[in-house]
C-alpha positions in Angstrom: 122.4 100.6 74.3 122.7 104.0 72.6 120.3 106.9 73.3 119.9 109.6 70.9 117.7 112.6 70.8 117.0 114.3 67.6 115.6 117.9 67.9 113.6 119.6 65.1 112.3 123.0 65.9 109.8 122.9 62.9 107.7 120.1 64.7 104.6 120.9 66.8 104.0 119.4 70.1 101.6 116.9 68.8 104.1 115.8 66.3 106.6 114.5 68.9 107.3 110.9 68.3 109.7 108.3 70.1 111.0 105.4 68.0 112.7 102.4 69.4 115.3 100.8 67.1 116.0 97.2 68.0 116.9 93.9 66.6 114.4 92.0 68.7 111.9 92.8 71.5 114.1 92.0 74.5 112.8 92.3 78.1 114.9 95.5 78.3 113.0 97.0 75.2 109.7 95.8 76.5 110.4 97.7 79.7 111.4 100.9 78.0 108.1 100.6 75.8 106.1 100.1 79.0 107.7 103.1 80.8 107.1 105.3 77.8 103.4 104.2 77.5 102.9 105.0 81.1 104.3 108.5 81.0 100.9 110.2 80.4 98.7 107.6 82.1 99.2 108.9 85.7 96.7 111.4 87.2 97.9 114.9 88.5 95.1 115.0 91.1 93.0 112.7 93.1 89.7 113.1 94.8 89.8 113.2 98.6 86.7 113.5 100.9 86.3 115.3 104.4 83.1 116.0 106.1 80.9 115.3 103.1 83.0 117.8 100.8 85.1 116.6 98.0 88.5 118.1 97.4 90.6 117.7 94.4 94.2 117.1 95.7 97.4 117.6 93.7 99.5 114.5 94.0 102.5 116.6 94.6 101.1 117.9 97.9 100.2 114.4 99.3 102.8 113.1 101.8 101.7 109.6 101.9 98.6 107.4 101.8 97.8 104.9 104.7 95.0 102.6 105.5 93.3 103.2 108.9 90.1 101.3 109.8 89.6 99.9 106.4 89.8 103.3 104.7 92.6 104.8 102.8 93.7 108.2 103.8 95.6 110.8 101.9 97.8 113.1 104.2 98.9 116.4 103.2 101.0 118.6 105.3 98.1 119.8 107.5 95.0 117.6 106.7 93.9 114.0 105.9 91.3 113.1 103.4 89.5 109.6 102.6 90.1 108.4 99.1 88.0 105.8 97.2 91.0 103.6 96.4 92.6 100.5 98.0 96.3 100.8 98.4 96.9 98.1 95.6 94.9 100.2 93.2 96.9 103.5 94.1 100.1 101.3 93.5 99.0 100.9 89.8 97.5 104.5 89.3 100.4 106.5 90.8 103.5 107.5 89.1 107.0 106.3 90.4 107.2 109.4 92.6 105.1 107.2 95.0 106.3 103.8 96.6 104.9 101.5 99.1 106.9 101.3 102.1 104.9 99.2 104.5 101.8 97.0 104.2 99.8 100.1 105.2 101.6 103.1 103.6 102.5 104.5 100.3 104.8 107.3 100.3 105.6 110.3 98.1 109.3 110.3 97.4 109.4 114.0 96.6 108.1 115.0 100.1 110.9 113.0 102.2 112.9 115.5 104.4 114.8 113.3 106.5 115.5 109.5 107.3 116.3 108.1 110.8 117.3 104.5 110.7 117.1 102.3 113.9 117.8 98.4 114.2 114.2 97.5 113.3 112.7 100.3 111.0 113.3 103.7 109.5 111.4 106.9 110.4 110.7 109.4 107.7 109.9 113.0 108.4 108.4 115.5 105.9 109.0 119.0 104.9 106.8 121.6 106.7 104.9 118.8 108.7 104.8 117.1 112.0 103.6 113.8 110.3 106.0 110.8 110.2 106.0 107.5 108.4 108.0 104.3 109.5 109.4 102.0 106.9 109.6 98.3 107.8 112.9 96.5 107.2 111.4 94.6 104.4 110.8 97.8 102.2 114.0 99.7 103.4 116.5 98.4 100.8 114.0 99.3 98.0 113.6 102.8 99.3 117.1 103.3 99.8 117.7 102.1 96.2 114.9 104.4 94.8 116.4 107.5 96.6 119.9 106.7 95.3 118.5 106.5 91.6 116.8 109.9 92.2 120.1 111.4 93.0 122.1 110.1 90.2 
């Protein structure tokens, strides 16, 4: 597959257009189309609640989401907030900077500082935070693949 970018300084931002030229709609073409469609459909913030106060949290600041006592909690470096979503809803809503790493946890890949692997699981530490997350063996391979893709 060839990829080509044509720059035109005379265009306005609203005039930017992506065109896919293909002989047929293959699964690969459909996947590219779906990814392009989803670029602007992800929010930058999410509402979190703590002690009857609503906070608008930047998704970049969230370390991870986890379920606790049938509630979903968004964790930042120093705090935790209740969000009005189920984990499966967050999986659909969030960009690919987030990934499910256990039945009860969705992780922000941009916030990973270190990985410590053991026989049964993997421990993740975050920058500037004491909080940790454990990745089950079932999800470790996908996590490792995603991290390797981001480095390429």
